[in-house]
C-alpha positions as CSV (number, residue, x, y, z in Angstrom):
1,M,10.3,3.2,3.5
2,G,7.6,2.9,0.9
3,V,4.4,4.3,-0.6
4,L,1.2,2.7,0.4
5,P,-2.4,3.4,-0.8
6,L,-4.5,5.4,1.7
7,E,-7.2,2.7,1.2
8,M,-4.9,0.2,2.8
9,F,-4.9,2.1,6.1
10,N,-8.7,2.6,5.9
11,E,-9.2,-1.1,5.5
12,N,-6.6,-1.9,8.2
13,P,-6.6,0.8,10.9
14,D,-4.2,-1.2,13.1
15,L,-1.4,-0.6,10.5
16,K,-1.2,3.0,11.6
17,K,0.1,1.8,14.9
18,K,2.6,-0.7,13.4
19,F,4.3,1.7,10.9
20,K,6.1,4.9,11.5
21,I,4.0,7.3,9.3
22,M,6.1,10.2,8.0
23,E,3.4,11.8,5.9
24,L,-0.1,10.8,5.1
25,Y,-1.5,12.0,1.8
26,D,-4.5,11.1,-0.2
27,F,-2.7,10.5,-3.5
28,T,-4.9,8.8,-6.0
29,P,-3.2,8.8,-9.4
30,K,-5.2,8.9,-12.6
31,F,-3.0,6.4,-14.3
32,E,-1.1,3.2,-13.1
33,Y,0.1,3.0,-9.5
34,Y,3.9,3.5,-9.3
35,V,5.2,2.1,-6.1
36,D,8.7,2.3,-4.8
37,L,8.8,-0.1,-1.8
38,V,11.9,-1.1,0.1
39,W,11.7,-4.7,1.2
40,S,12.5,-5.6,4.7
41,R,13.0,-8.9,6.5
42,E,10.6,-7.8,9.2
43,S,7.3,-9.7,8.9
44,D,5.1,-6.7,9.3
45,L,6.6,-4.9,6.4
46,G,6.7,-8.1,4.3
47,A,2.9,-8.5,5.0
48,A,2.3,-4.9,4.0
49,A,4.2,-5.4,0.7
50,R,2.2,-8.6,-0.1
51,F,-1.0,-6.7,0.7
52,L,0.0,-3.8,-1.5
53,I,0.9,-6.1,-4.5
54,E,-2.4,-7.9,-4.1
55,H,-4.3,-4.6,-3.9
56,I,-2.7,-3.3,-7.0
57,R,-3.5,-6.5,-8.9
58,T,-7.1,-6.3,-7.8
59,Q,-7.4,-2.7,-8.9
60,R,-5.9,-3.4,-12.3
61,Q,-8.3,-6.3,-12.8
62,L,-11.3,-4.1,-11.9
63,N,-10.0,-1.4,-14.3
64,N,-9.6,-3.8,-17.1
65,K,-13.3,-5.0,-17.0
């Protein structure tokens, strides 16, 4: 279980088929991203976690410019 940015699904529509989506919200916080992600040994979830970490790093770099 975890929280993923909606933008991630917009950029990778095939992820909607790979993950069991419980709820889909457009939640764009005004401040930092706070992500609670449970790691899994499954490669798909591991790839999603790496994508999410890289996405957050990129957003922070853009916000700091």
